[in-house]
C-alpha positions as CSV (number, residue, x, y, z in Angstrom):
1,M,10.0,13.5,77.9
2,I,6.4,14.4,77.2
3,G,7.7,18.1,76.6
4,D,10.3,17.0,74.2
5,A,8.0,14.8,72.2
6,L,5.5,17.7,71.9
7,A,8.1,19.9,70.9
8,L,9.3,17.4,68.2
9,V,5.6,17.1,66.7
10,G,5.4,20.7,66.6
11,R,8.5,21.1,64.6
12,R,7.4,18.1,62.1
13,T,4.3,19.9,61.8
14,W,5.7,23.1,60.9
15,A,8.0,21.5,58.5
16,A,5.1,20.1,56.7
17,L,3.3,23.2,56.5
18,C,6.3,24.8,55.0
19,F,6.9,22.1,52.6
20,G,3.1,22.5,51.1
21,L,3.6,26.2,51.1
22,F,6.7,25.7,48.9
23,S,5.0,23.3,46.6
24,C,2.1,25.5,46.0
25,I,4.4,28.1,45.1
26,T,6.5,25.8,42.6
27,A,3.3,24.7,41.2
28,H,2.5,28.3,40.0
29,P,5.9,29.5,39.1
30,A,4.8,32.4,36.7
31,S,1.3,33.5,36.9
32,A,0.3,36.9,35.3
33,A,0.4,38.6,38.6
34,D,4.1,37.5,39.2
35,C,5.3,38.9,35.8
36,P,6.9,42.2,36.9
37,G,6.1,45.3,34.7
38,H,3.6,43.2,32.7
39,P,0.4,42.9,34.7
40,D,-1.6,41.9,31.8
41,A,1.0,39.2,30.8
42,L,-0.5,35.7,30.1
43,G,2.0,33.8,32.4
44,T,2.6,30.5,33.1
45,S,-0.4,28.4,34.9
46,R,1.5,25.6,36.4
47,T,4.6,23.1,35.8
48,L,3.7,19.5,34.9
49,V,6.4,16.9,35.8
50,V,6.4,14.0,33.5
51,D,8.4,10.5,33.8
52,P,9.6,9.6,30.2
53,L,10.0,5.9,31.3
54,Q,6.2,5.6,32.2
55,H,5.2,7.5,29.0
56,P,7.9,7.2,26.5
57,R,5.6,8.6,23.6
58,I,3.5,11.6,23.5
59,G,1.6,13.7,20.9
60,T,-1.7,12.8,19.3
61,M,-0.5,13.5,15.8
62,Q,1.4,10.2,15.9
63,Y,0.6,8.5,19.4
64,P,-2.2,7.4,21.5
65,E,-1.2,9.4,24.5
66,T,-0.4,13.3,24.8
67,L,0.5,15.1,28.0
68,P,-2.2,15.1,30.9
69,L,-3.3,18.6,30.1
70,R,-6.7,20.0,31.3
71,D,-9.3,21.8,29.2
72,H,-7.8,25.2,27.6
73,E,-4.3,24.3,28.5
74,V,-1.3,24.5,25.7
75,V,2.2,23.7,25.9
76,L,4.3,25.6,23.6
77,T,7.3,24.0,21.7
78,F,9.9,25.4,19.2
79,D,12.2,23.5,17.1
80,D,15.3,23.9,15.1
81,G,17.2,26.6,17.1
82,P,19.2,28.4,18.2
83,L,19.4,31.0,15.7
84,P,20.2,34.4,17.3
85,R,18.5,36.7,14.7
86,N,15.2,35.1,15.4
87,S,15.6,32.7,18.6
88,N,16.6,35.9,20.8
89,Q,13.3,37.6,19.7
90,V,11.3,34.6,20.6
91,L,12.9,34.5,24.1
92,D,12.0,38.4,24.6
93,I,8.4,37.8,23.6
94,L,8.0,34.9,25.9
95,A,9.9,36.8,28.8
96,A,7.6,39.8,28.2
97,Q,4.4,37.3,28.8
98,C,6.3,35.4,31.5
99,V,5.7,32.0,29.6
100,K,7.7,29.0,29.7
101,A,8.3,26.8,26.6
102,T,10.3,23.6,25.6
103,F,12.8,24.0,22.9
104,F,14.3,21.1,20.8
105,T,17.5,22.2,19.8
106,I,19.6,20.8,16.8
107,G,23.5,19.8,17.8
108,R,24.9,21.5,15.0
109,M,23.1,24.6,15.8
110,A,24.2,24.5,19.5
111,Q,27.9,23.9,18.2
112,S,27.6,27.2,16.2
113,Y,25.8,29.3,18.9
114,P,26.5,27.9,22.2
115,D,25.5,31.3,23.8
116,G,21.8,30.7,22.6
117,V,21.9,27.5,24.4
118,R,22.8,29.0,27.5
119,K,20.3,31.7,27.3
120,L,17.7,28.9,27.2
121,A,18.6,27.6,30.5
122,A,19.0,30.9,32.0
123,A,15.5,31.7,31.1
124,G,14.3,28.6,32.6
125,H,12.9,27.0,29.8
126,S,13.0,23.1,29.1
127,I,15.7,22.1,26.6
128,G,15.5,19.1,24.6
129,T,17.2,17.8,21.4
130,H,16.4,17.5,17.8
131,S,19.4,15.3,16.3
132,Q,22.7,16.5,15.3
133,T,22.0,17.6,11.6
134,H,18.3,17.5,11.4
135,P,17.9,14.6,8.7
136,L,14.5,14.1,7.3
137,T,15.2,10.4,6.6
138,M,15.4,8.8,10.1
139,N,12.7,6.5,9.4
140,R,14.8,4.9,6.7
141,M,18.3,5.2,8.3
142,P,20.2,2.1,9.6
143,I,20.0,2.0,13.4
144,E,23.8,2.8,13.7
145,R,23.3,6.2,11.9
146,V,20.3,6.7,13.9
147,R,22.5,6.3,17.1
148,Q,25.1,8.5,15.8
149,E,22.5,11.5,15.0
150,I,20.9,10.9,18.5
151,D,24.1,10.7,20.5
152,D,26.0,13.5,18.8
153,G,22.9,16.1,19.0
154,I,22.9,15.2,22.8
155,A,26.7,15.8,23.1
156,S,26.7,18.9,21.4
157,V,24.0,20.4,23.3
158,K,25.6,19.4,26.6
159,A,28.9,20.9,25.6
160,A,27.1,24.2,24.7
161,L,25.8,24.1,28.3
162,G,29.2,23.5,30.0
163,D,28.8,22.9,33.6
164,N,25.1,23.3,33.5
165,E,24.5,20.1,31.6
166,A,22.0,18.9,34.1
167,A,19.7,21.6,32.5
168,L,19.2,19.4,29.4
169,S,16.1,17.4,29.4
170,P,15.4,13.8,28.3
171,F,13.1,15.0,25.5
172,F,13.6,14.2,21.9
173,R,11.7,15.2,18.6
174,I,12.2,13.5,15.6
175,P,13.1,15.8,12.7
176,G,10.2,16.1,10.3
177,L,8.3,13.7,12.7
178,M,9.6,10.9,10.5
179,R,9.1,8.4,13.1
180,A,10.4,4.8,13.1
181,E,10.2,1.8,15.4
182,N,14.0,1.3,15.8
183,V,14.4,5.2,16.4
184,E,11.8,5.1,19.1
185,D,13.0,1.8,20.6
186,Y,16.4,3.4,21.0
187,L,15.4,6.6,22.6
188,A,13.1,4.5,25.0
189,S,16.3,2.3,26.0
190,R,18.1,5.5,26.9
191,G,15.1,6.8,28.9
192,I,14.5,9.7,26.4
193,Q,10.9,10.7,25.8
194,V,9.6,11.1,22.4
195,W,7.7,14.3,21.5
196,S,5.5,14.6,18.6
197,A,2.6,17.3,18.6
198,D,-1.2,17.6,18.9
199,F,-1.6,20.3,16.2
200,L,0.7,22.7,14.1
201,A,0.8,26.0,12.8
202,D,2.6,25.5,9.4
203,D,5.2,28.1,10.4
204,W,7.9,26.2,8.3
205,R,6.0,26.7,5.1
206,H,6.0,30.0,2.9
207,I,3.1,31.6,4.2
208,S,2.5,34.9,6.0
209,S,2.7,35.7,9.5
210,A,-0.9,36.3,9.8
211,R,-1.6,32.9,8.2
212,V,0.3,31.3,10.9
213,Y,-1.5,32.9,13.5
214,E,-4.9,31.9,12.1
215,L,-3.7,28.3,11.9
216,A,-2.6,28.1,15.4
217,I,-5.8,29.5,16.9
218,K,-8.1,27.7,14.6
219,R,-6.6,24.3,15.1
220,L,-6.1,24.8,19.1
221,E,-9.9,25.6,19.1
222,E,-10.5,22.4,17.3
223,K,-8.6,20.6,20.0
224,G,-9.4,22.4,23.1
225,K,-5.8,21.9,24.6
226,G,-2.7,20.3,23.5
227,I,1.1,20.7,22.2
228,V,1.7,23.1,19.5
229,L,4.6,22.9,17.4
230,L,6.5,26.2,16.3
231,H,9.9,27.0,14.9
232,D,12.1,29.8,16.6
233,I,14.2,30.1,13.7
234,Q,11.6,31.5,11.4
235,A,10.8,35.2,11.0
236,R,7.1,34.7,10.4
237,T,7.1,32.8,14.0
238,V,8.5,36.1,15.5
239,A,5.9,38.1,13.8
240,A,3.1,35.7,15.0
241,L,3.9,34.8,18.4
242,P,2.7,38.1,20.3
243,R,-0.7,37.8,18.5
244,I,-0.9,34.1,19.3
245,L,-0.1,34.8,23.1
246,G,-2.5,37.6,23.2
247,E,-5.3,35.7,21.6
248,L,-4.5,32.8,24.1
249,K,-5.0,35.1,27.2
250,A,-8.1,36.6,25.4
251,R,-10.0,33.2,24.9
252,G,-9.0,31.9,28.5
253,Y,-6.1,29.5,27.7
254,H,-3.2,28.6,30.1
255,I,0.5,27.8,29.4
256,V,1.8,24.7,31.1
257,H,5.5,24.3,31.7
258,V,6.7,20.7,31.2
259,V,10.0,19.5,33.2
260,P,11.2,16.0,33.6
261,A,10.9,13.8,36.8
262,T,14.1,13.7,39.3
263,P,14.6,11.9,42.4
264,Q,14.2,15.5,44.0
265,N,11.3,16.3,41.9
266,P,8.7,13.5,41.3
267,A,6.3,13.2,38.5
268,T,2.9,15.0,38.9
269,P,0.2,12.5,40.1
270,T,-2.2,11.5,37.0
271,E,-4.7,9.2,36.2
272,P,-4.3,6.9,33.0
273,Q,-7.2,8.4,31.2
274,E,-5.7,12.0,31.7
275,W,-3.0,11.2,29.1
276,Q,-5.6,10.9,26.3
277,L,-6.4,14.0,24.4
278,H,-10.3,13.6,24.9
279,P,-10.9,10.9,27.6
280,T,-14.4,9.3,27.6
281,S,-16.5,10.8,30.1
282,E,-18.2,8.5,32.5
283,N,-21.5,10.6,31.8
284,I,-21.7,9.6,28.1
285,A,-22.6,6.2,26.9
286,I,-19.7,4.2,25.3
287,S,-20.5,3.8,21.5
288,H,-18.8,0.4,21.1
289,W,-19.5,-3.0,22.4
290,P,-18.6,-4.1,25.9
291,K,-15.9,-6.6,26.4
292,I,-17.1,-10.3,26.8
293,P,-15.7,-11.5,30.1
294,N,-13.7,-14.9,30.3
295,F,-15.7,-17.8,31.6
296,V,-14.2,-20.5,33.7
297,F,-15.4,-23.8,33.5
298,A,-15.6,-25.8,36.6
299,D,-15.4,-29.3,34.6
300,A,-14.0,-29.6,31.0
301,G,-14.1,-33.4,31.0
302,A,-15.0,-35.2,27.7
303,L,-18.3,-36.8,27.2
304,P,-18.7,-40.5,26.8
305,V,-18.9,-42.0,23.4
306,P,-22.5,-43.1,22.6
307,A,-22.6,-47.0,21.9
308,L,-24.3,-48.5,18.8
309,S,-27.2,-49.8,20.9
310,D,-28.0,-46.4,22.2
311,L,-28.9,-45.2,18.7
312,D,-31.7,-47.9,18.4
313,W,-30.5,-49.3,15.1
314,R,-32.1,-52.6,13.7
315,D,-29.0,-54.0,12.3
316,D,-25.6,-52.8,13.9
317,A,-23.7,-54.0,10.9
318,L,-25.0,-51.1,8.6
319,M,-22.7,-48.6,10.3
320,T,-19.8,-50.6,9.0
321,L,-20.6,-50.1,5.3
322,A,-18.4,-47.0,5.1
323,E,-15.1,-48.5,6.4
324,D,-13.6,-49.0,3.2
325,R,-13.1,-45.6,1.9
326,S,-9.9,-46.4,-0.2
327,R,-11.8,-48.3,-2.8
328,R,-14.5,-45.8,-3.3
329,P,-13.4,-42.8,-5.6
330,G,-15.2,-39.8,-3.9
331,R,-14.4,-36.4,-2.6
332,G,-13.9,-37.4,1.2
333,I,-17.4,-38.6,1.5
334,P,-17.5,-42.4,1.9
335,L,-20.5,-44.0,0.2
336,P,-22.0,-47.5,0.8
337,R,-21.7,-50.1,-1.7
338,Q,-25.3,-51.1,-1.4
339,A,-28.2,-49.3,-0.1
340,P,-29.2,-50.3,3.4
341,W,-32.8,-50.5,2.5
342,P,-34.3,-53.8,0.7
343,R,-34.7,-53.3,-3.0
344,Q,-38.0,-54.0,-4.5
345,S,-38.0,-56.6,-7.3
346,P,-39.5,-55.5,-10.8
347,P,-42.7,-57.1,-11.5
348,A,-43.1,-60.1,-13.8
349,P,-43.9,-59.4,-17.4
350,D,-47.4,-60.3,-18.5
351,T,-47.0,-62.5,-21.4
352,A,-50.6,-62.9,-22.3
353,A,-50.6,-58.8,-22.9
354,T,-47.8,-59.0,-25.2
355,T,-48.5,-58.5,-28.9
356,A,-46.1,-59.8,-31.5
357,L,-45.2,-57.3,-34.3
358,P,-45.0,-58.5,-37.8
359,V,-41.7,-59.4,-39.4
360,P,-40.8,-57.1,-42.1
361,A,-40.5,-58.4,-45.6
362,L,-37.2,-58.9,-47.3
363,N,-38.1,-56.2,-50.0
364,V,-38.1,-53.4,-47.3
365,F,-34.6,-54.1,-46.8
366,E,-33.6,-54.4,-50.5
367,I,-31.5,-51.6,-52.1
368,R,-30.3,-51.1,-55.4
369,E,-26.9,-52.3,-56.3
370,G,-24.8,-49.1,-57.0
371,L,-21.6,-48.8,-58.5
372,R,-21.1,-52.5,-59.3
373,A,-24.2,-52.9,-61.3
374,A,-23.7,-49.7,-63.2
375,T,-20.1,-50.5,-64.3
376,G,-21.2,-54.1,-65.3
377,G,-23.9,-52.8,-67.4
378,L,-22.0,-50.1,-69.3
379,S,-19.1,-52.3,-69.8
380,R,-21.3,-54.9,-71.7
381,R,-22.9,-52.0,-73.8
382,A,-19.6,-50.8,-74.5
383,E,-18.5,-54.1,-76.3
384,Q,-21.7,-54.2,-78.3
385,S,-21.9,-51.1,-80.7
386,G,-20.4,-47.7,-81.1
387,P,-23.6,-45.8,-81.6
388,V,-24.7,-46.8,-78.0
389,E,-21.4,-45.7,-76.6
390,H,-21.5,-42.6,-78.4
391,E,-25.0,-41.9,-76.9
392,S,-23.9,-42.7,-73.3
393,I,-20.9,-40.3,-73.8
394,S,-23.1,-37.7,-75.1
395,A,-25.2,-38.0,-72.2
396,A,-22.4,-38.0,-69.9
397,G,-21.0,-34.8,-71.8
398,S,-24.3,-33.0,-71.2
399,A,-24.4,-33.8,-67.8
400,R,-20.9,-32.2,-67.2
401,A,-22.1,-29.2,-69.2
402,M,-24.9,-28.5,-66.9
403,R,-22.5,-29.0,-64.0
404,G,-20.3,-26.1,-65.3
405,K,-17.2,-28.1,-65.4
406,P,-16.5,-29.0,-69.2
407,H,-13.6,-31.5,-69.8
408,P,-12.6,-31.1,-73.6
409,G,-9.9,-33.4,-73.0
410,R,-12.4,-36.3,-72.8
411,A,-13.1,-36.2,-76.5
412,R,-9.8,-37.4,-77.3
413,Q,-10.3,-40.5,-75.4
414,V,-13.6,-41.2,-77.1
415,A,-12.0,-41.2,-80.5
416,G,-9.9,-44.2,-79.7
417,R,-12.6,-46.3,-78.6
418,G,-11.6,-49.2,-80.5
419,T,-8.4,-49.6,-78.2
420,P,-8.3,-51.3,-74.9
421,H,-7.0,-48.0,-73.3
422,A,-10.2,-46.2,-75.0
423,R,-12.5,-48.7,-73.5
424,R,-10.7,-48.4,-70.0
425,G,-11.0,-44.8,-70.2
426,T,-14.6,-44.7,-71.3
427,L,-15.4,-47.2,-68.7
428,K,-13.6,-45.0,-66.1
429,H,-15.4,-41.9,-67.3
430,L,-18.8,-43.5,-67.0
431,V,-18.3,-44.7,-63.7
432,Q,-17.3,-41.2,-62.4
433,V,-20.6,-40.0,-64.2
434,R,-22.4,-42.7,-62.3
435,K,-21.0,-41.7,-59.1
436,R,-22.1,-38.3,-59.4
437,S,-25.7,-39.0,-60.6
438,V,-26.2,-41.5,-57.6
C-alpha cells in the first residue's frame, strides 16, 4: 500500500512538472530564437490571455483601462481587411519576424475574400470583427441597426472560417472609433470586448510611408507601451511596417500577442493597477487629496430643547412677541410690535424759557388787487372821454410793438368806440395788456 502511494505521488509530481514546462513554452510561443531562418527576428515575447467579461473596454484613447502591458511592450492591431493585394504582404512581413498580431475584419471583406480570413487563422493571429459594412455613424445609429451591423459582421467572418469558426475571438473595434453607450452595452451583453487603441500612426490619411513610420515610433516613445492601430489594406502601411518592426527591436520593445480566455485557457493573472497605462507608483507621492473616511457615530440622538428658564430671561412673555407673523408685512423676518425695552418719556417743555414771537402786521400779507381792479378802472375811464381811451390804446399798441407781435386788426376795433361792441372789445384788449404787464 505504501509503495503504491509513493508511486502515485511520483506520477503526480512528474505530471505537475510537465504541465509547468508546457506552460512556460506556451508563454513564449515565438521568441526571436524560435524564428527559423530569421535569427535576428523581433519575435513575440509572450501571450496575454484576457477575459472580456472582466474588462469589457480597453484602449486609453477612449477608456480608462488598457491591456496590462509591461514597459516597452506593444500589441499590433490591423483594421479593415482582408484585402489580398496588401493584407498578404502584411502577413508575410509579420511571419518573417515571427510576430503575432490582432486583426479586426470587416464582414463584407470576409465575404469577398474568405481565403484571407483563413490565412489569418492558419498563421495563428487573433481575429476580431469590425462590423459588416464599416459605417462611420454607429454613434448615431438606432440600436436595431447597430445590432445588425455587429451580428452580420460576426456571421460573415464565421462563414469565412468554416469549420474553424472557433478561431474567431470575441474582440470588436467600432469603425472610426465612433463609440456610443448603446453600442458598448450591446457588445458587453454578448461578452465581446471593445478595443480602442493607445496611439495611432495615421496610416489611413494621405501621408507617406516615412511619415507613418515616424508617427508610430514617436507616439510609442511618448507612451512607453500600448496598443497601436494600423490598417493592413493600406499600401503605405505595407511599406512602413518593416522599418517599424526593425526599430522596435533596436529600441528594445517586445511584441505581445493577445488571445481570449477559455475554460481550457484561463486569463493571465493580473492586478487591477496593471490595466492602467501608467499606474501610480508607490514610491511617488500622490498629488491629489486623500479620501475622507466615513465616520460612524455611536449615538445620533437628538439633544433636548432648552427651556425659557434656562436662558435667564427676565420676562418670558417677551419671547411671544413674534408669534403673529401674518399681520406684519415683512420678508420672512417677524418683527415685534413694540420694542421689549422701556421707552423714555420726552422732557417737559420749559415754559419760562419760551419767547413769544411778534404777530405780523396785516400789511405784510396785503397784495395788490389784480385783474379785477385793473378792469374796473379801465372800464370807468373808457366811459368818461375819448382822448383818455385813445391814450390808453396808444400805450397798449406801443407795448405790443415792443414785444414784436403787432396786431393791425385792433385799429378797426378802436374806430368804433362809440358802440357797445367797441367798448367791450377795447375793454377786452386792455385786460390782455394788463395780464401781460403783470
